[in-house]
C-alpha positions, -999 to 999 in steps of 0.1 A, spaced: -188 -102 -616 -159 -123 -604 -144 -142 -632 -122 -166 -612 -133 -201 -601 -112 -224 -579 -116 -258 -596 -94 -279 -575 -76 -272 -543 -57 -297 -521 -29 -293 -496 -4 -285 -523 -23 -280 -556 -47 -253 -568 -63 -251 -602 -81 -219 -610 -103 -213 -640 -104 -178 -654 -138 -173 -671 -149 -147 -697 -124 -120 -705 -89 -109 -692 -90 -73 -701 -84 -39 -685 -119 -41 -672 -113 -73 -652 -76 -73 -645 -77 -56 -611 -104 -79 -597 -87 -109 -612 -53 -99 -598 -67 -94 -563 -84 -129 -564 -53 -146 -578 -30 -130 -553 -48 -148 -525 -35 -181 -540 2 -172 -540 13 -196 -512 48 -208 -516 40 -244 -507 14 -248 -535 15 -256 -572 -8 -232 -591 -24 -239 -625 -45 -214 -644 -71 -230 -667 -76 -205 -696 -101 -226 -716 -129 -202 -709 -110 -169 -717 -130 -153 -745 -109 -122 -749 -75 -111 -736 -57 -77 -740 -24 -63 -728 -37 -59 -692 -46 -96 -692 -11 -105 -705 5 -83 -679 -15 -102 -652 -2 -136 -666 34 -122 -666 30 -110 -631 18 -143 -619 46 -161 -636 73 -138 -621 57 -138 -586 55 -176 -585 91 -179 -597 101 -155 -569 83 -176 -544 99 -208 -558 65 -221 -567 54 -242 -596 31 -224 -620 16 -233 -653 -10 -222 -678 -33 -250 -691 -61 -254 -716 -53 -222 -735 -82 -208 -754 -77 -197 -790 -78 -160 -779 -50 -167 -753 -29 -186 -778 -31 -158 -804 -20 -131 -780 8 -152 -764 21 -159 -799 17 -122 -810 37 -110 -780 63 -137 -785 57 -151 -750 54 -188 -758 89 -196 -745 86 -172 -715 56 -192 -702 71 -225 -713 38 -244 -712 28 -268 -739 1 -256 -762 -19 -285 -776 -27 -285 -813 -58 -303 -825 -58 -327 -855 -71 -300 -878 -41 -278 -870 -58 -254 -847 -44 -248 -812 -67 -258 -784 
């Protein structure tokens, strides 16, 4: 089952929601689908709000997308991080690598 949904696409902007998990079981399919959106003239946002689980293969995919968009001089950001994504990004010390704001709710939990 494909776990990528294009939420918004214009001439220069694409927002893609990744649903369910980002694990070794889904990474190849997700990488193939995301690679189709690596156009140098576009801004790419990945909405991670529906990611229920992420492992090192999912993190590798996010790192690949960040590096590839940098190579193409394209704007790239991660938005609406799920709790699972926040925990793994913090665990691997990648908060500054991605450089995207992580919103914290009023009760102190990351959103």
